[in-house]
N, C-alpha and C positions, 0 to 999 in steps of 0.2 A: 332244739337249736333255732336260731332266727332263720327265717326262710331266705335263701340266696336267690336273688333275681338274676335272670339271664342278662349278662352285661358284657359279653365278649365282642371285641371289634374285629378280630381276625381269627382264622382257624388256628393259627399258632397260639393265640391266647387260650383257646380251648385245650390244646395239647399240653400247654404248660400247667394249666389248672388240673388236668387229669394226672399228670406226673406228680404234682404236689400232693394230690389225694391218693396216689398209688392205685388208680382205677384203670380198668382195661378198656381202652377206646382206640382200636386200631384204625385210624383214619388214613385215607389215601388222597393225595391231591388230584389224581386223575380218576375219572369215573367210567372209562371205556369198558372195564370189565363187566359192568352192569348190563351191557348191551350185546352179550353173547348168548346164544340159545342154550336151553337147558332141557334135557330129556327127562320126562316124568312118566315112566312106564311106557305105554303105547303112544303118548302124546309128547309134543315139544312146545315149550314156552319160548317165545321169540326173544325175550329178554329176562333179566333176573329181578324184575320188580313186580311185586304183587300188591294189589290194593286189598287191605284187610276188611273184614266184615264190620261195617259201621251202620248200625240201624238208624233209619230215618223216622220211624214211628209214623209213617204216612201211607200205610196201606188202606184199602177199603175195609169196611166192617166185615165183609165176607172173606178177607184175607188176600185179595188180589192186589197187585201193584197199583198204587194210586198215581195221580198226575205228577206229584213231586218225586215219587219213587222212580218213575220212568225218566224224568228229567235228570235225576242224579246218575242213573246208570248210562244214559246217553253221554253225559259229560265224562264219566269214567272211561267209557269205551273210546271216546274221541281222544282222551289223554294218552293212550298207548301202552298201558301196562301189559306184561306178558301173561299175567294171571289176574283175574278178578274173583276174589273170594266173596261171593254174594252174601248179603247179610242174613241174620238169623231168621229162619222160617219155621214156624211152630209145627210140631208133629200132631198135636191135638188141640182142640179149642181151649181146654182148661190149662194148657201149658203155655199160653201166650203171655208175653211180658207186658202187653198193653192191649187195649181194644182195637188198636190199629197196627199191631204187628202182623207181618205177612204170615199166611197159613195156606199151604198148597193143598188143593182138594180136586176131586174129579170135576167140579163145576168151574174152577178157575184155571185149570192147567193150561188151557189155550192162551190165556192172558199172559202167563209166564212165558210160554213158547214164543209169542209175538215179540215180547220184550227182548228175549235172548237173540232172536233172529235180527232184530233191529240193532242190537249192540254189535253183533258180528259184522253186519253190513257197514255200520259206521266206522268201525276200526279198520276193516278192509279198505274202505274208501280213503280214510285219512292217514292210515299208517302202513297199509300194504299187507296186513296180517290180521287174523282174528285172535282175540285172547282166549285162553282157557278160562272156563267159568265153573266154579265149584259152589254148590249150594250148602249153606250151613243149616243143618236140621237140628232143632233144639227142643228141649223140654226145660222151661225156665225155672222149674223147681221153686226155691224159696223166693224167687223174684217174679212169680206168676201174678199177673194183674189183668186177667182177661176181660174184666168189666170196668177197668179203670181204677180199682182199689186193690190193695194187697189181698191175695188169696194164696198164701205160700204153701208149697208142697216140699217138705223137707225130708232129708234122709235121717237126721238125728238132731238133737239139740246142740247148738254150737254157740257157747257163750260169747266168743269174740264177735259174732255176727248178730246177737240178740240182745240189744240193750234192755228190752223187756222180754222175758222168756215166752216163747210161743207155746200154745197148748199142745198137749200130746196128740190131739186129734189131727194136727197138721203133719205128723210123721206118716209118710206113705207106707202102707203095709207091704209085705212081701208079695202078696197077690197083686197089689196095685202096681208095684214095680214091674212085675211080669207083663201086665197089660201095657205099661208104658214102653217096655221093650218091643212088644209086638207092633206098636204103632210105627216103628221105623221101617217095617216091611212096606206098608202102603206109601210112606214118604219116599222111600227109595224108588219104588216102581213109578210113581208120579214124577219124581225128580228126573229120572232117565227119559220118561216120555216127554217132559217139557223141553228136553234138549241140553240139560247141563252135562258137562264132561265128567263130573264126579260129585260126591256128596260127603260133606263133613259131618260126622257124628260129634256134635259140639260137646267138648269136655274141658271147659275152661271157666275161669272167673266165678267159680262156685255156683254155677247152675247145676242142675240135678246130677248129671253124670259125673261132673267134676267133684261135687260134694261127696258122692259115694266113695271116691278114692281115699278120702280121709275118714271114713266111717269106722274108726277103730272101736268106738264105744257102742256101736249098734249090734244087737244080738242077732243070731240067725245067719242065713246063707249070704247076706249082703254086707256083713260087717265083720270086723276083727282082723282076720288074716288077709294077706295080700291077695290070695286067690278069691276070697269073698268080696273084698273091696273093689276088685276089677271085674267082677262077674257081670254087673249091669252093662258096663261099656261093651264088653265082649259079646254079650247076648244081643245087644243092639246091632252090633256088626253082623252077627249071624242072621238076624232077622232081615236086615237090609240086603245082605248077600244073597239070600234065598229069593229075593224079588227081582233081581236084575239079570239081564241076559247080555251075552256078548263080551268080548275082551276089552272094549274101549272105555267102558264106564268104570270108574274106580271109587273106592271108599278111602276116607282119610279122617283126620281129626285136627282141630285147633285144640291144643292140649296144654293145660297148666302143668308145668314141671316143678313148680314151687309156689306154695300158697302164701308163705309169709306169716302164718299163724303158728303159735307154739303147739307142739305135740301135746295131747292127741287130737288136735283140731286142724292140722295141716298136712297136706301131701307134699312130698319132696323136701321134708324138713329133717333136721337132725333131732333125734329123740331127746338129747340132753340140752339142746339149745335150738328152739324152734325157729329162731330168726336166722339161723345159718342153713343154707341149702345143703341137701344131701340128695343127689340125683341118682342114687343106685336104683331105686324102684322105678322112677320115670324111664330110665334107660332100659331097664328090663321090660317094662310095658311096651315101649315103642318097638323094641326088638321082637316081642311076641306078636304085635299087630302086623309087623312086616312079614313074619314067618307064616302066620295063619291067614291073613287077609290081603297080603301082597300090597300093602299101602305104598304108593309111589312117592309120597312126600309126607312130611309132618310139619305142622305149623305150631311153633313153640311160643308160649307166653307164660306169664306169671301173675300172681296176686289177684286182688279183687278191686275193680275200679270204684266200688262204692264204700269200701272200708279202709283199704290201704292203697289208694290209687298211685302213690309214688312208686310202688313196686313195678307196675307194668306201664305206667304213663307218667314219667317225671314231668313236672309242670311248673309254671311260673307264677300262678295266681291261685287264690282260693283261701278259704278259712282254715282248712286243715293243713297244719304245718308239720311235716315229718321230721323225725330226729336224725336226719341225714342230709347231706348235700345232694342236689338233684343228679350230679354227675356220678355219685356213688350208686344211685339206683340204676342209672344208665349202664354203668360198668358191670353191675351184678347181672343185668339182663344179657349183656354181650358175652360175659364169661360163661353164663349158663347155657346160652345158645351154642357157643363154641364147644363146651364140654359134651353136649349132646351130639353135635355133628362129628366130633373126633371119635367118640365112642361108637358111633353108628355110621361109618362112611358110606354104607350101602343105602342109606335113607337120606335123600336130599332134605335139608332143614330150612324152613323159612323163619327168619328172625323177626323180632318185633322191637318197638320203642325207639325207632330212629328219629321220629318227628321232633323230639325235644331239641335237636341240634339245628332246627330251622334251616337256614340257607346252606348249612354244611351237613344236612342229613344225608345227602347223596355221597358225601365224602366218607362218612362213617359206614354207609352201606357198601361202598366200594372197598373199604378196608376189610370189612368182615368177609365179603364174598371173595375178594382177591387173596386174602390170607387163608382161605379154606375153613373159615369159622362158621360159615353157613353157605347154602347154595343159592339162596334167594333172599331179598330184603322185602319185608312187608311194611306198608304204610297205611295208617288209618286216618288219623287227624289231618295229616298233610294232604291226603286225597280229598277230604272234605273242603279244605281251604283253597286248594291249588290243584285241581284235578288234571290240568295239562302239564304238570311239572315234569313228567317223564319225557315228553317231547322236547321241552326246553332244556332239560339236563343233557339229553342226547345231542342236541344241536349246539349248545353253548358250553357245556361242561360245568355249568353253575346254576344256582337258583336265585331268584329275586327275593331279597329279604322283605320287600314290601308286599309280597304275595304269600309268603310262607306262614304256616301255622304259628301262632304265638303261645301255644300250649296253655290256654287260659282255663280249659275245662268246661267251657260253655256248652259245647256239643253234648257232653255227657250229662250235664245238668238238665238240658232239654229232654234227653232220652228218659231220664228218671222221672221227669214230670209228666211223661206220656204225651208230649206235644211234638209236632214235627221238628225233627232235629237236623241241624246242619252247622255250618260255621257262622258263629255270631259276629265275627269280625269281617270276614271276607265275602260273605254271600248274603246280601240283603234280600234276594228274591225268596230265600227260605225263611230267614229270621227277620221278624218285624217287631222291634221292642215296643 
């Protein structure tokens, strides 16, 4: 279909279009509900807004936060979210998505600690509270580019993601997967030492742990059955859990609950129609993570930003035109998040993909949280473009359309190019065309 540009003049225009398309967009005119506290295990987030992990590709070569990294997180802290989900930090050098992806080590742990201390000080001074800060520990898998060019580490051959089939030598062996699991022990220990409140074992967007959830065709202990396909993720949790001490530090995941690729290449899909979500296995998995590892929150997302970006990041520009209206993608995400939350009321769910609604993103977030469809709303692209939007939303109840994200996809393009990433429209200090 022809791409539909964002053309709405009022929130009511959005509501009418959603009704016409029969999509689930529970908006609320008032946004006060976003500014109530939320208990997350032993911690309390002071509001219901999270900043999602958005990589800046601006660390030093040895993995420490660079100048632009520190600038970004100072701005995030000043903005006032209740939770900052810190961007992807590699567990191993060969698992880095770029030569400048962050990588936490014994040598640079103090640099991370200093940044976290500064973030908390800034937020306390500006907002009266410190945010919770979660580190996203990653193995980039098929998107590994530690030397600036692709060096993929794949779980199995996936035709929807391989325009040119990769060589079988790129498939990680069972022994290799075990070594990757073990790396999460050191990452968790250093993560706690650096002062993070918790660690995300990243399992989304078809990076390695996420890809293994759909390894139906892989032989051996990491493929085929549900138990085998979830083995890597759970073993990563066990390795991390063995390394941390005390009740305050927690483990969690940003988790793909729907890949949007046909069976047998997608997780959370209907076996007869892979483009239709089937959340039975994701709900089972989250419940098991809660029972065994006591996760206090789950961060829900979908799709692959490099192959089917409309699934998790409905957008307004770009060469790739999906065969659906952007509000249909928005509605799929909201309905999936709601289904997870209602099936697992004991696990607070963070939703995603709110940024597409621009100045009305807060209204959608308020509708989702106020309606019990999720416990917290997560923002990535909007945080890049408009990092102080939380304070403005709290003070005025609305967002400035001239400062909101325009969902152009430019930040993701910079990330994939391995260059410092940020908002190409709103932040010229980062982006210089």
